[in-house]
MMTF fields as JSON, N, C-alpha, C and O atoms, coordinates in Angstrom:
{
  "mmtfVersion": "1.0.0",
  "mmtfProducer": "UNKNOWN",
  "numBonds": 259,
  "numAtoms": 260,
  "numGroups": 65,
  "numChains": 1,
  "numModels": 1,
  "chainsPerModel": [1],
  "groupsPerChain": [65],
  "chainIdList": ["A"],
  "bondAtomList": [4, 2, 8, 6, 12, 10, 16, 14, 20, 18, 24, 22, 28, 26, 32, 30, 36, 34, 40, 38, 44, 42, 48, 46, 52, 50, 56, 54, 60, 58, 64, 62, 68, 66, 72, 70, 76, 74, 80, 78, 84, 82, 88, 86, 92, 90, 96, 94, 100, 98, 104, 102, 108, 106, 112, 110, 116, 114, 120, 118, 124, 122, 128, 126, 132, 130, 136, 134, 140, 138, 144, 142, 148, 146, 152, 150, 156, 154, 160, 158, 164, 162, 168, 166, 172, 170, 176, 174, 180, 178, 184, 182, 188, 186, 192, 190, 196, 194, 200, 198, 204, 202, 208, 206, 212, 210, 216, 214, 220, 218, 224, 222, 228, 226, 232, 230, 236, 234, 240, 238, 244, 242, 248, 246, 252, 250, 256, 254],
  "bondOrderList": [1, 1, 1, 1, 1, 1, 1, 1, 1, 1, 1, 1, 1, 1, 1, 1, 1, 1, 1, 1, 1, 1, 1, 1, 1, 1, 1, 1, 1, 1, 1, 1, 1, 1, 1, 1, 1, 1, 1, 1, 1, 1, 1, 1, 1, 1, 1, 1, 1, 1, 1, 1, 1, 1, 1, 1, 1, 1, 1, 1, 1, 1, 1, 1],
  "groupList": [{"groupName": "UNK", "atomNameList": ["N", "CA", "C", "O"], "elementList": ["N", "C", "C", "O"], "formalChargeList": [0, 0, 0, 0], "bondAtomList": [1, 0, 2, 1, 3, 2], "bondOrderList": [1, 1, 2], "singleLetterCode": "X", "chemCompType": "L-PEPTIDE LINKING"}],
  "groupTypeList": [0, 0, 0, 0, 0, 0, 0, 0, 0, 0, 0, 0, 0, 0, 0, 0, 0, 0, 0, 0, 0, 0, 0, 0, 0, 0, 0, 0, 0, 0, 0, 0, 0, 0, 0, 0, 0, 0, 0, 0, 0, 0, 0, 0, 0, 0, 0, 0, 0, 0, 0, 0, 0, 0, 0, 0, 0, 0, 0, 0, 0, 0, 0, 0, 0],
  "groupIdList": [1, 2, 3, 4, 5, 6, 7, 8, 9, 10, 11, 12, 13, 14, 15, 16, 17, 18, 19, 20, 21, 22, 23, 24, 25, 26, 27, 28, 29, 30, 31, 32, 33, 34, 35, 36, 37, 38, 39, 40, 41, 42, 43, 44, 45, 46, 47, 48, 49, 50, 51, 52, 53, 54, 55, 56, 57, 58, 59, 60, 61, 62, 63, 64, 65],
  "secStructList": [7, 7, 7, 7, 7, 7, 1, 1, 7, 6, 6, 7, 3, 3, 3, 3, 6, 6, 6, 7, 7, 3, 3, 3, 3, 3, 3, 3, 3, 3, 7, 6, 6, 6, 7, 7, 3, 3, 3, 3, 3, 3, 3, 6, 6, 6, 7, 7, 3, 3, 3, 3, 3, 2, 2, 2, 2, 6, 6, 6, 1, 3, 3, 3, 7],
  "xCoordList": [-123.57, -122.348, -122.381, -123.367, -121.316, -121.232, -120.726, -119.799, -121.341, -120.897, -119.671, -119.655, -118.649, -117.421, -117.546, -117.847, -117.324, -117.391, -116.319, -115.162, -116.719, -115.769, -116.108, -117.259, -115.091, -115.255, -115.836, -116.652, -115.418, -115.826, -116.79, -116.766, -117.64, -118.661, -118.431, -117.858, -118.868, -118.764, -119.421, -120.514, -118.725, -119.21, -118.706, -118.77, -118.206, -117.723, -116.432, -115.569, -116.308, -115.103, -114.189, -114.639, -112.886, -111.869, -110.75, -110.561, -110.013, -108.798, -107.639, -107.754, -106.518, -105.302, -104.642, -104.331, -104.426, -103.919, -102.528, -102.249, -101.653, -100.276, -100.166, -99.495, -100.825, -100.685, -101.757, -101.563, -102.892, -103.997, -104.87, -105.85, -104.535, -105.301, -106.7, -106.947, -107.619, -109.007, -109.302, -108.839, -110.09, -110.373, -111.829, -112.483, -112.335, -113.684, -113.58, -112.915, -114.233, -114.278, -115.172, -116.297, -114.666, -115.451, -116.014, -117.199, -115.163, -115.584, -114.678, -113.564, -115.172, -114.342, -114.277, -115.306, -113.069, -112.884, -111.966, -111.425, -111.805, -110.929, -109.828, -110.113, -108.572, -107.423, -107.408, -107.404, -107.399, -107.505, -106.356, -106.572, -105.142, -103.966, -103.858, -103.383, -104.295, -104.096, -105.388, -105.365, -106.512, -107.833, -107.935, -108.906, -106.941, -106.944, -107.982, -108.148, -108.674, -109.637, -108.912, -108.024, -109.311, -108.706, -109.813, -110.884, -109.529, -110.415, -109.96, -108.765, -110.923, -110.686, -111.17, -112.319, -110.283, -110.639, -110.067, -109.115, -110.668, -110.343, -109.811, -110.378, -108.715, -108.183, -109.068, -109.289, -109.574, -110.498, -109.791, -110.439, -108.486, -107.755, -107.564, -107.541, -107.424, -107.126, -107.823, -107.54, -108.718, -109.524, -108.72, -109.215, -107.494, -106.756, -107.364, -107.874, -107.304, -107.896, -106.775, -105.788, -106.95, -105.942, -106.578, -107.797, -105.734, -106.19, -105.239, -104.055, -105.779, -104.972, -105.589, -106.813, -104.774, -105.316, -106.283, -106.073, -107.324, -108.341, -107.71, -108.08, -106.773, -106.153, -105.442, -105.502, -104.771, -104.086, -105.082, -104.867, -106.161, -107.163, -107.823, -108.21, -107.946, -108.695, -107.797, -108.285, -106.487, -105.582, -105.422, -104.59, -106.197, -106.167, -105.487, -105.47, -104.922, -104.258, -105.241, -104.882, -106.492, -107.558, -108.668, -109.011, -109.225, -110.34, -111.51, -111.301, -112.73, -113.913, -114.022, -113.666, -114.507, -114.76, -116.176, -116.579],
  "yCoordList": [46.386, 47.019, 48.496, 49.187, 48.972, 50.345, 51.259, 50.914, 52.427, 53.413, 54.151, 54.576, 54.3, 54.988, 56.453, 56.75, 57.383, 58.806, 59.143, 58.748, 59.872, 60.28, 61.683, 62.116, 62.378, 63.743, 63.741, 64.599, 62.778, 62.732, 61.581, 60.569, 61.753, 60.76, 60.201, 60.885, 58.97, 58.419, 59.35, 59.871, 59.542, 60.429, 61.853, 62.611, 62.224, 63.59, 63.817, 62.942, 65.009, 65.367, 66.222, 67.1, 65.939, 66.623, 67.118, 66.629, 68.101, 68.554, 68.412, 68.77, 67.887, 67.782, 69.153, 69.687, 69.728, 71.1, 71.26, 72.292, 70.283, 70.402, 70.213, 70.994, 69.175, 68.859, 69.496, 69.659, 69.859, 70.421, 69.371, 69.714, 68.092, 67.023, 66.89, 67.238, 66.374, 66.179, 64.695, 63.868, 64.378, 62.996, 62.848, 63.823, 61.606, 61.292, 60.175, 59.165, 60.36, 59.325, 58.189, 58.418, 56.96, 55.782, 55.098, 54.767, 54.885, 54.172, 54.527, 55.019, 54.27, 54.193, 52.705, 52.072, 52.149, 50.706, 50.454, 51.385, 49.195, 48.802, 47.895, 46.904, 48.23, 47.434, 46.13, 46.151, 45.023, 43.711, 43.445, 42.951, 43.768, 43.415, 44.209, 43.688, 45.464, 46.338, 46.82, 47.374, 46.616, 47.106, 48.631, 49.208, 49.276, 50.734, 51.111, 50.402, 52.223, 52.701, 53.484, 54.29, 53.226, 53.867, 54.35, 53.749, 55.437, 55.881, 55.241, 55.157, 54.794, 54.338, 55.487, 55.916, 55.981, 57.143, 57.033, 56.292, 57.791, 57.7, 59.04, 60.094, 58.981, 60.182, 60.495, 59.632, 61.72, 62.065, 62.258, 62.195, 62.49, 62.708, 61.424, 61.46, 60.275, 59.032, 57.797, 56.673, 57.999, 56.93, 55.866, 54.756, 56.176, 55.237, 55.253, 56.278, 54.124, 53.979, 53.877, 53.168, 54.601, 54.694, 54.424, 54.495, 54.111, 54.075, 54.937, 55.058, 55.53, 56.365, 56.256, 56.229, 56.194, 56.134, 57.29, 58.418, 56.985, 57.979, 59.213, 60.335, 59.031, 60.174, 61.104, 62.324, 60.543, 61.385, 62.13, 63.298, 61.472, 62.133, 63.296, 64.291, 63.163, 64.152, 65.168, 65.937, 65.191, 66.098, 67.469, 68.264, 67.756, 69.068, 69.1, 70.147, 67.986, 67.997, 67.887, 68.167, 67.477, 67.431, 68.395, 68.503, 69.095, 70.01, 69.67, 69.294, 69.796, 69.548, 70.591, 71.753, 70.176, 71.107, 70.963, 71.66],
  "zCoordList": [100.456, 100.014, 100.412, 100.158, 101.027, 101.503, 100.404, 99.671, 100.295, 99.309, 99.847, 101.002, 99.01, 99.397, 99.007, 97.851, 99.941, 99.593, 98.556, 98.695, 97.525, 96.499, 96.021, 96.08, 95.551, 95.061, 93.652, 93.315, 92.824, 91.423, 91.175, 91.875, 90.166, 89.833, 88.433, 87.586, 88.176, 86.826, 85.802, 86.023, 84.68, 83.625, 83.735, 82.768, 84.9, 85.106, 84.324, 84.266, 83.721, 82.97, 83.837, 84.572, 83.73, 84.529, 83.628, 82.514, 84.134, 83.469, 84.438, 85.61, 83.947, 84.755, 84.754, 83.69, 85.925, 86.024, 85.427, 84.817, 85.579, 85.107, 83.593, 82.918, 83.054, 81.629, 80.752, 79.547, 81.36, 80.584, 79.926, 79.265, 80.093, 79.458, 80.037, 81.192, 79.206, 79.616, 79.764, 78.978, 80.797, 81.152, 81.569, 81.941, 81.503, 81.968, 82.997, 82.765, 84.122, 85.161, 84.687, 84.242, 84.785, 84.429, 85.668, 85.713, 86.68, 87.894, 89.058, 88.876, 90.245, 91.439, 91.765, 92.003, 91.775, 91.951, 93.137, 93.734, 93.46, 94.557, 94.017, 93.345, 94.308, 93.88, 94.682, 95.912, 93.99, 94.641, 95.602, 96.709, 95.19, 95.993, 97.292, 98.301, 97.269, 98.426, 99.068, 100.167, 98.395, 98.801, 98.744, 99.233, 98.151, 97.975, 96.916, 95.924, 97.129, 96.148, 95.068, 95.347, 93.821, 92.664, 91.728, 91.642, 91.038, 89.974, 88.672, 88.388, 87.893, 86.531, 85.654, 85.755, 84.791, 83.989, 82.593, 82.35, 81.666, 80.252, 79.749, 80.035, 78.998, 78.349, 77.147, 76.297, 77.073, 75.997, 74.659, 73.615, 74.663, 73.419, 72.615, 71.385, 73.311, 72.593, 73.176, 72.761, 74.119, 74.721, 75.461, 75.654, 75.88, 76.715, 78.116, 78.57, 78.785, 80.114, 81.139, 80.939, 82.242, 83.294, 84.647, 84.798, 85.634, 87.02, 87.836, 87.52, 88.887, 89.781, 91.172, 91.293, 92.222, 93.582, 93.859, 93.413, 94.59, 94.916, 95.548, 95.202, 96.458, 97.142, 96.159, 96.312, 95.153, 94.156, 93.279, 92.955, 92.894, 92.044, 92.779, 92.166, 94.087, 94.86, 95.565, 96.393, 95.257, 95.968, 95.312, 95.75, 94.28, 93.647, 92.304, 91.657, 91.856, 90.548, 89.392, 88.248, 89.678, 88.673, 89.083, 90.26, 88.09, 88.368, 87.454, 86.301, 87.949, 87.11, 85.995, 86.189, 84.846, 83.734, 83.241, 82.31]
}
């Protein structure tokens, strides 16, 4: 299995620049339908789990904290 280069690592905490929300990276996964890489991440305020395309997560809207 080949490792996919990623900016963020599991366990890393991020802040969304626009909303100010804090999140924790859980995994880098692959979307079954499209084979697109997505980050699985958790909102620290309420523990909801989200996914977002890798390109969107790494385009500057999230910053490490």
